[in-house]
N, C-alpha and C positions, 0 to 999 in steps of 0.2 A: 504493500500500500504506500501511496505517496504521503509524506508527512504534511499535516495541515499546519500552516503558519499561524502564529498567534493573532495576526490581523490580516495581512495578505502578502504583498511582495516587498520589494527592497529599494535601496538607493544605489547609485552607481557612479564610477568615475574613471580611473586610469585604465585605459585599454592596453592590452599587452602589445608592446612595440617590437618584441623580439621577432626577427624575420623567420626563425624556426617555427614560430607558432602562427604564421600568416593564415588568416581565414581562407578556407577553400583550397589550401595547398595540396592536401591529399587527393581531393576530387580532381583538381587540375592535373596532377601527376597521373592519376588513373586514366583520365581522358587521353593524355598524351601517349600512355602505354598502349591503349587500345587502338588509337589512331595509327601509331607507328606499326603495330602488329598487322593491322589491316593493309597498310601500304606494302609491308614486307611480303605478305601473302600474294598481293597483286603482282609484285615484281617477280616473285618466284614463278607465278603462272604465266605472266605476259612478257617477262623480260624488261628491258629498259623503259618500255612504255607503261609499265605497271602502275606507276604513280599517277600518270595521266588518266589511265582507265579508272583508277580509284576515285580521282577527283571528279571526273565526269559522271560517275555513278552516283555521286552524292554521299553524304555521311549518314549512316543508319542512325535511327533515333536512339537505340540503346548505347551508341557511342557518344552522340552529341549530348545526351542527357547528363553525362558527367561534366561536360563543360558548362552546361546550364546550371548545374548544381554548384560548381565553383563560383560562377558569377553571382548566384544568389547569396552564398555565404559571404562573399566579399562585400556585396551591397548591404547586407545586414551589419557587418562589422563597421563599415563606414558610417552608417546611420547611428549606431550605438556610440561610436567614438565622438561624433559631432554633438549628440544630445546629452552625453553623460560625462564629457571631459572635465566639467567643473564640479563633479561630485566625488565621493570617496570610493566609488565602486571600482573593482578591478575585473576586467573581462579577459579570459584566456580563450584561445581558439583551437579548434581542430585537434582534439585530444583522443588518444587511442584508449580503448577499453581492454586491458590485459586479459588474455585468455578468450577473447571473442573474435579472433580472426582479424578481418579488416574493419570491424565495427568501430565507429568513431562518434564522438560528441562534437557538434559543430562549435558551440560556444558555451562557456560557463561564466555567469556573472556572480561575483561575490561582493555583497554589500551589507549595509547596516542591519537589514532584516534577515540575512541569511544567504541562501544560494538559489539561483535560478538557472536551470538547465535549458538551453535554447537550441531547438532543432529548426534549421532553416529549410524551407521548401521553395523551389523556384517556379512553382506553378503560377500561371497568370490567369486572371479572370476572377470569378465570384467564388468566395469561400464562405460557407454557411454551416452553422451548427443547428441541428434540429433534433426533435424527439419523435420517434415513430412507434407505431403500435398502440393498441387500445388496452389490452390486458397485460401483455408482456412488453412494457414500454422500454425502449432503449435509445441511447444517445447515438447520433450519427453525424459524421463530418462529411460534408458534400463539397466537392470542388468542381465547379462548372456542371453541377448536377450529378456527378459520379461519386459513389460511395468510397471514401478514403479514410474510414474510421480506423483502419489498421495503423495509420500514422499516429493517432493518439495512443494506441497500445504500445507502439515502438518507443515513443517518448516516455511513457510511464516506466518502461523497463530501464531506460537510461537514467531516469531520476532515481529509481531504486538502487541502481549500481553506485551512483554518486553518494547516496545516503549510506550505503554499506561501507564505503571508504571512510566516511566520517565516523560511523559507529566503531569501526576497528581502531580509530585513533581517539576514542573517548569524546567525540563531539556530537553525540546523539541528540543534544538539545538544540542544535542548529537546524532551522527549517530548510527543507529542500522542495522547491516547486518547479514546475515545467512551463515552457512557453513554446508554442508552435508558431514559427515566424514566417510570414509570406511577404517578402519585400516587393513583389510585383502584383499583389492582389488588387482587385477592384473592390474597395471597401464601401459598403453602403452606409448611409447616415445612421441607421438604427442597427448597425452590426452588433450581434451578441457574441461576446468573446470568452465566456466562462465555460469550461468543459470539466468533466470529472469532479462535479460538485465544487467547482471553483478552484481546483488545485492545478489546472492547466489553463493557460491563456492562449487563445488562438487569435492572432492579430498581425498587423504590420509592425515594422521596427519602431516607428514613432510612438505608437500607443503602448507597445511593450516597454519602451524606455520610460514612459510616464509612470507605468505601474511599478517598474523596478526602482525608479528614482524617488523613493520615499524613505523617510528617516526610520531608524530602528535602534536596537540596543547595542549592536557591535560597533566598536571604535575602529579607527584606522589601523592600529596595531593588530587587532584581532582579525580584521579583514585581510591584511597582508599575510599573517600567519596561515590563514585558511587557504589563501591563494597559493602559497608555497607548498602546502601540504598536497593540494590537488595537482599541482604541476609535477610533483614527484611521483604521486600515485598513478597519474594518468599522463603518460609521456606523449610527445608530439606524434600525431597519427602517421605522418609521412616518414 
């Protein structure tokens, strides 16, 4: 279960400027790996004209999606940096989950109210939370009308893993929440952003920053200590 905050989310400030932790770095590298592998296969099959053939054929969506993901993560990082630079929050980017293969966490914000795990999605268009069913009612995340509720499930697992890191280091009193961030979404005026009983926020970077930029009980020293702990426990994804 995701930990419920005492009131809601947090405050923010210093974004991680270390180039090793650049937002979207692992997604960009995976895109380049898949692109280069595709061109190599084309050269093997068609000889010197292979790269031309691959370019004319166009880039498959399953390859291009990695570049879109990297662009989305970079856009979120820029927005958070702009809006939170004068707060006390530290944001670290693109962290690997040990023992989970290539699984990574896009952004982790550490601020006065605790920690927010932020998962960026590069989907464009309408993002909507709704409740379906009459007897067995359930929450649903719709992106351009398509059911993408699994993205909430994935983020909840990321939050639980970050909470487990804190528990192992005797910081079980620090709240851990989640945010599903859509930097390119078409946001309606009456957009409803609370999911999983308010423990996950679904919104664009500007509104997520507003929620995160709230005062809390942790001071700057405690925020820095938690950031260092998470940097050690969750190494750069790439």
